[in-house]
C-alpha positions as CSV (number, residue, x, y, z in Angstrom):
1,X,-44.4,2.2,20.7
2,X,-46.8,-0.2,18.9
3,X,-45.9,-3.5,17.2
4,X,-45.9,-2.0,13.7
5,X,-43.4,0.8,14.7
6,X,-41.2,-1.7,16.5
7,X,-41.1,-4.0,13.5
8,X,-40.2,-1.1,11.2
9,X,-37.4,0.1,13.5
10,X,-36.1,-3.4,13.9
11,X,-36.0,-3.9,10.2
12,X,-34.1,-0.6,9.7
13,X,-31.5,-1.7,12.4
14,X,-31.1,-5.1,10.7
15,X,-30.5,-3.4,7.3
16,X,-28.0,-1.0,8.8
17,X,-26.2,-3.9,10.6
18,X,-26.1,-5.9,7.3
19,X,-24.7,-2.9,5.4
20,X,-22.1,-2.3,8.2
21,X,-21.1,-6.0,8.1
22,X,-20.7,-5.8,4.3
23,X,-18.7,-2.6,4.7
24,X,-16.3,-4.2,7.1
25,X,-15.9,-7.3,5.0
26,X,-15.2,-5.1,1.9
27,X,-12.4,-3.3,3.6
28,X,-9.9,-6.1,3.1
29,X,-8.3,-5.4,-0.3
30,X,-6.2,-8.5,-0.7
31,X,-2.6,-8.2,-1.8
32,X,-2.3,-5.5,-4.4
33,X,1.1,-4.9,-6.0
34,X,1.7,-1.1,-6.3
35,X,2.0,-0.3,-10.0
36,X,5.5,1.2,-9.7
37,X,6.9,-1.7,-7.5
38,X,8.7,-4.7,-8.9
39,X,7.2,-8.2,-8.8
40,X,7.3,-9.7,-5.2
41,X,10.0,-12.2,-4.5
42,X,7.8,-13.9,-1.9
43,X,6.0,-17.0,-3.4
44,X,2.5,-15.8,-2.9
45,X,1.2,-18.8,-4.9
46,X,2.2,-21.0,-1.9
47,X,0.5,-18.8,0.6
48,X,-2.3,-16.9,-1.0
49,X,-3.5,-14.0,1.2
50,X,-7.1,-14.4,2.3
51,X,-9.3,-12.3,4.5
52,X,-9.5,-15.0,7.2
53,X,-5.8,-15.8,7.0
54,X,-4.8,-12.1,7.2
55,X,-7.1,-11.5,10.2
56,X,-5.7,-14.5,12.0
57,X,-2.2,-13.3,11.2
58,X,-3.0,-9.9,12.6
59,X,-4.4,-11.3,15.8
60,X,-1.3,-13.5,16.2
61,X,1.0,-10.5,15.5
62,X,-0.5,-8.8,18.5
63,X,-0.8,-11.9,20.7
64,X,1.4,-11.9,23.8
65,X,1.0,-15.7,24.2
66,X,3.8,-16.0,21.7
67,X,6.2,-15.1,24.6
68,X,7.2,-17.2,27.6
69,X,5.3,-15.2,30.2
70,X,2.5,-14.0,27.8
71,X,3.6,-10.4,28.0
72,X,5.5,-9.7,24.7
73,X,3.9,-9.8,21.2
74,X,5.4,-9.1,17.8
75,X,3.7,-5.7,18.1
76,X,5.6,-4.9,21.2
77,X,8.8,-4.4,19.3
78,X,7.2,-3.5,15.9
79,X,4.8,-0.6,16.7
80,X,2.7,0.6,13.8
81,X,3.0,4.3,14.7
82,X,6.7,3.9,14.4
83,X,6.4,2.1,11.0
84,X,6.6,-1.2,12.9
85,X,9.9,-0.4,14.7
86,X,10.5,0.0,18.4
87,X,10.8,3.8,18.5
88,X,13.1,5.3,21.1
89,X,15.2,2.2,21.8
90,X,18.6,1.8,20.3
91,X,18.3,-2.0,20.5
92,X,15.2,-4.1,21.0
93,X,13.7,-4.6,24.4
94,X,12.2,-8.0,25.0
95,X,10.9,-10.2,27.8
96,X,11.9,-9.1,31.4
97,X,13.2,-5.9,29.7
98,X,16.1,-7.8,28.3
99,X,18.2,-6.0,25.7
100,X,18.7,-7.4,22.3
101,X,21.8,-6.9,20.1
102,X,20.3,-4.8,17.3
103,X,17.8,-2.1,16.5
104,X,14.3,-3.4,15.6
105,X,14.0,-3.2,11.8
106,X,10.7,-2.0,10.3
107,X,8.1,-4.5,9.1
108,X,7.5,-2.9,5.7
109,X,7.4,-4.1,2.1
110,X,8.6,-7.6,3.1
111,X,7.1,-9.2,-0.1
112,X,10.0,-7.6,-2.0
113,X,12.8,-8.7,0.4
114,X,14.7,-11.9,-0.3
115,X,16.2,-12.3,3.2
116,X,15.5,-10.9,6.6
117,X,17.2,-9.6,9.7
118,X,20.2,-7.2,9.7
119,X,22.5,-10.0,8.7
120,X,20.2,-11.8,6.2
121,X,20.3,-14.9,8.3
122,X,16.7,-15.9,7.4
123,X,15.8,-16.4,3.8
124,X,12.1,-17.3,4.1
125,X,9.5,-15.0,5.7
126,X,7.5,-18.1,6.9
127,X,10.5,-19.0,9.0
128,X,11.4,-15.5,10.3
129,X,9.1,-15.5,13.4
130,X,11.0,-18.5,14.9
131,X,13.9,-16.2,15.6
132,X,12.2,-13.7,17.9
133,X,10.0,-16.3,19.5
134,X,12.9,-18.5,20.6
135,X,15.5,-15.7,21.2
136,X,16.5,-15.5,24.9
137,X,16.4,-11.7,24.9
138,X,13.2,-11.4,23.0
139,X,10.3,-13.8,23.6
140,X,12.2,-16.7,25.2
141,X,9.6,-19.3,24.2
142,X,9.5,-22.4,22.1
143,X,7.3,-22.8,19.0
144,X,5.9,-26.0,20.4
145,X,4.7,-24.2,23.6
146,X,3.2,-21.4,21.5
147,X,1.2,-24.0,19.4
148,X,0.0,-25.7,22.6
149,X,-1.2,-22.4,24.1
150,X,-3.0,-21.5,20.9
151,X,-4.5,-25.0,20.6
152,X,-5.9,-24.7,24.2
153,X,-7.4,-21.3,23.5
154,X,-11.2,-21.2,23.1
155,X,-11.1,-19.2,19.9
156,X,-7.9,-20.0,17.9
157,X,-8.8,-23.5,16.7
158,X,-11.9,-22.1,15.1
159,X,-10.0,-19.2,13.6
160,X,-7.4,-21.6,12.1
161,X,-10.2,-23.7,10.7
162,X,-11.7,-20.6,8.9
163,X,-8.3,-19.7,7.5
164,X,-6.8,-23.1,6.7
165,X,-9.7,-25.6,6.9
166,X,-8.5,-27.5,10.1
167,X,-8.8,-26.9,13.8
168,X,-5.5,-28.7,14.4
169,X,-2.9,-25.9,14.6
170,X,0.3,-26.7,12.8
171,X,3.5,-24.8,12.8
172,X,3.3,-24.3,9.1
173,X,-0.2,-22.7,9.3
174,X,0.9,-20.6,12.3
175,X,3.8,-19.2,10.3
176,X,1.8,-18.7,7.1
177,X,-0.8,-16.7,9.0
178,X,1.8,-14.4,10.4
179,X,3.3,-14.0,6.9
180,X,-0.1,-13.1,5.5
181,X,-0.3,-10.2,7.9
182,X,3.3,-9.0,7.5
183,X,3.0,-9.2,3.7
184,X,0.1,-6.7,3.8
185,X,2.3,-4.2,5.6
186,X,2.9,-2.3,2.4
187,X,4.1,1.3,2.4
188,X,3.5,2.9,-1.0
189,X,1.4,6.0,-0.3
190,X,4.0,8.7,0.4
191,X,4.3,12.0,-1.5
192,X,7.1,10.4,-3.5
193,X,4.8,7.6,-4.7
194,X,2.1,10.2,-5.6
195,X,4.6,12.1,-7.7
196,X,5.9,8.9,-9.4
197,X,2.4,7.9,-10.3
198,X,1.4,11.4,-11.4
199,X,-1.5,11.4,-9.0
200,X,-3.5,14.6,-8.9
201,X,-1.3,17.7,-8.8
202,X,1.5,16.0,-6.7
203,X,4.9,17.4,-7.5
204,X,8.1,18.1,-5.6
205,X,9.1,21.5,-4.4
206,X,12.4,22.9,-5.7
207,X,14.2,21.8,-2.5
208,X,12.7,18.3,-2.6
209,X,13.5,18.0,-6.3
210,X,17.1,19.0,-5.6
211,X,17.3,16.5,-2.8
212,X,15.9,13.8,-5.1
213,X,18.6,14.4,-7.6
214,X,21.3,14.2,-4.9
215,X,19.9,11.0,-3.5
216,X,19.8,9.5,-7.0
217,X,23.4,10.6,-7.6
218,X,25.0,10.0,-4.3
219,X,22.9,7.3,-2.6
220,X,21.1,5.5,-5.4
221,X,23.7,2.8,-5.8
222,X,22.6,1.3,-2.4
223,X,19.2,2.8,-1.9
224,X,17.5,1.9,-5.2
225,X,14.1,3.1,-6.1
226,X,11.2,2.5,-5.5
227,X,11.9,0.4,-2.4
228,X,15.0,2.6,-1.6
229,X,17.2,-0.4,-0.8
230,X,19.0,-2.9,-3.0
231,X,18.8,-5.5,-0.1
232,X,22.6,-5.9,-0.2
233,X,25.0,-6.1,2.8
234,X,27.6,-3.4,3.2
235,X,30.0,-1.9,5.7
236,X,29.1,1.8,5.8
237,X,32.1,2.8,8.0
238,X,30.3,3.5,11.2
239,X,32.9,1.5,13.1
240,X,32.6,-1.4,15.5
241,X,29.6,-1.2,17.8
242,X,29.6,-1.5,21.6
243,X,28.8,-5.2,21.3
244,X,31.3,-6.0,18.6
245,X,28.6,-7.2,16.3
246,X,30.2,-8.9,13.3
247,X,27.1,-8.6,11.1
248,X,26.8,-10.9,8.2
249,X,30.0,-12.7,9.1
250,X,28.0,-14.6,11.8
251,X,25.9,-16.1,9.0
252,X,28.5,-16.8,6.3
253,X,31.7,-17.1,8.4
254,X,33.3,-15.3,5.4
255,X,35.9,-12.8,6.5
256,X,34.8,-10.5,3.7
257,X,31.4,-10.2,5.4
258,X,32.7,-8.8,8.7
259,X,30.8,-5.7,9.8
260,X,28.5,-5.8,6.9
261,X,24.8,-5.2,7.5
262,X,21.7,-5.0,5.3
263,X,21.1,-1.7,3.5
264,X,17.9,-0.4,5.1
265,X,15.1,1.4,3.2
266,X,15.0,5.1,3.3
267,X,11.2,5.0,3.5
268,X,9.4,6.3,6.7
269,X,12.6,7.6,8.3
270,X,10.5,10.2,10.2
271,X,9.0,7.4,12.2
272,X,11.8,4.9,12.6
273,X,14.5,6.6,14.7
274,X,17.1,5.7,16.0
275,X,19.1,4.7,13.0
276,X,21.8,2.1,12.0
277,X,21.9,-1.6,13.1
278,X,22.7,-0.6,16.7
279,X,20.6,2.5,16.8
280,X,23.5,4.8,17.5
281,X,22.2,7.9,15.7
282,X,19.1,9.6,17.0
283,X,18.6,12.2,14.3
284,X,18.9,12.1,10.5
285,X,21.3,15.0,10.7
286,X,23.8,12.8,12.5
287,X,23.4,10.1,9.8
288,X,24.2,12.6,7.0
289,X,27.1,14.0,9.0
290,X,28.5,10.5,9.3
291,X,28.4,9.9,5.6
292,X,29.9,13.4,4.8
293,X,32.7,13.5,7.4
294,X,33.1,10.5,9.8
295,X,33.2,7.4,7.6
296,X,35.9,5.1,9.1
297,X,38.3,3.0,7.0
298,X,37.3,-0.2,8.8
299,X,37.9,-3.7,7.3
300,X,35.6,-4.4,4.4
301,X,34.5,-0.8,4.0
302,X,32.2,-0.5,1.0
303,X,34.4,0.9,-1.8
304,X,31.6,3.4,-2.7
305,X,32.3,5.1,0.7
306,X,36.1,5.3,0.5
307,X,35.8,9.1,0.3
308,X,32.5,9.3,2.2
309,X,29.6,11.2,0.6
310,X,30.6,14.9,0.5
311,X,27.6,17.1,1.2
312,X,27.4,20.8,1.8
313,X,25.0,22.1,4.5
314,X,22.6,23.3,1.8
315,X,22.7,19.9,0.1
316,X,22.0,18.1,3.5
317,X,18.9,20.2,3.8
318,X,17.8,19.3,0.3
319,X,18.4,15.6,1.0
320,X,16.3,15.9,4.2
321,X,13.6,17.6,2.3
322,X,13.4,14.8,-0.2
323,X,13.6,12.1,2.5
324,X,10.5,13.6,4.1
325,X,8.6,12.8,0.9
326,X,9.2,9.1,1.6
327,X,7.2,9.3,4.8
328,X,3.9,7.4,4.5
329,X,1.3,8.7,6.9
330,X,-1.3,6.3,5.6
331,X,0.9,3.3,6.5
332,X,1.3,4.2,10.2
333,X,-2.4,5.0,10.6
334,X,-4.0,2.3,8.5
335,X,-6.6,0.7,10.7
336,X,-6.4,-2.5,8.7
337,X,-2.9,-3.1,10.2
338,X,-3.8,-2.0,13.8
339,X,-4.6,-4.2,16.7
340,X,-8.3,-5.0,16.7
């Protein structure tokens, strides 16, 4: 190969590399509010999502140094292929395979949630990671130790400088970076969303449409569209769990809040089994059977469930057909949210 040919080939490679770099950089879309979603409740003006901040948050989300023995990351209990839940476990499994008290909730559409955890004990997403990091049965670490480990890392100070302008890693910047990643975990690309937005030829089948009407009539008071939760706390009559979890009462100490838990979203149920705060139901059929025939008259039972939710077998199949339209395959395969 002569020098002229070598120069031409080198130039082509550089052009391709430059185009590839531009393509990678153009992938990050920033925070885009889905047109049929309400306005976010998270104060984005106080933590604007940038490419550098998001990428730092993504790396921290999958960083095992957040745990005491550097083995457990946020992504260990919130797995993307399971819509950021811990599939197959009734309750969370943390460091040293310790068992938590509750089922790992999905990290999904958090910008529209006013409080977090099954009991709503955390009201600010920027504070939420403190709970799993410091929980004995989860990461069993301290925030100060995490910051020290990151500060001593050969790459993190530079990454924090790119994202926040300073190599000194602060707790505030650490938390804001994690929030930037979690805020981008938006699920809005299901068949339901396509139908609502009149995209292409998307429309419900007869069975899905019948299920949609049933969900609106019988479930819509708690599972409000388009997020399919009203973010309230309710006792759904499943009875007292094996660990006698008192739910929201542990936060408010109000007797009226005993055995009340946050209403979860109905989105992505195909990926998030098992169900309920303690993961007691493995299949959706069991969930529907509970509401139709096994609701218990426990203290503080939600009045809407005093007679359960009667459903025939055909109606259950229709509801299941509609719920399947809320599964968002793009969300669980989006490489932007995957460990890099």
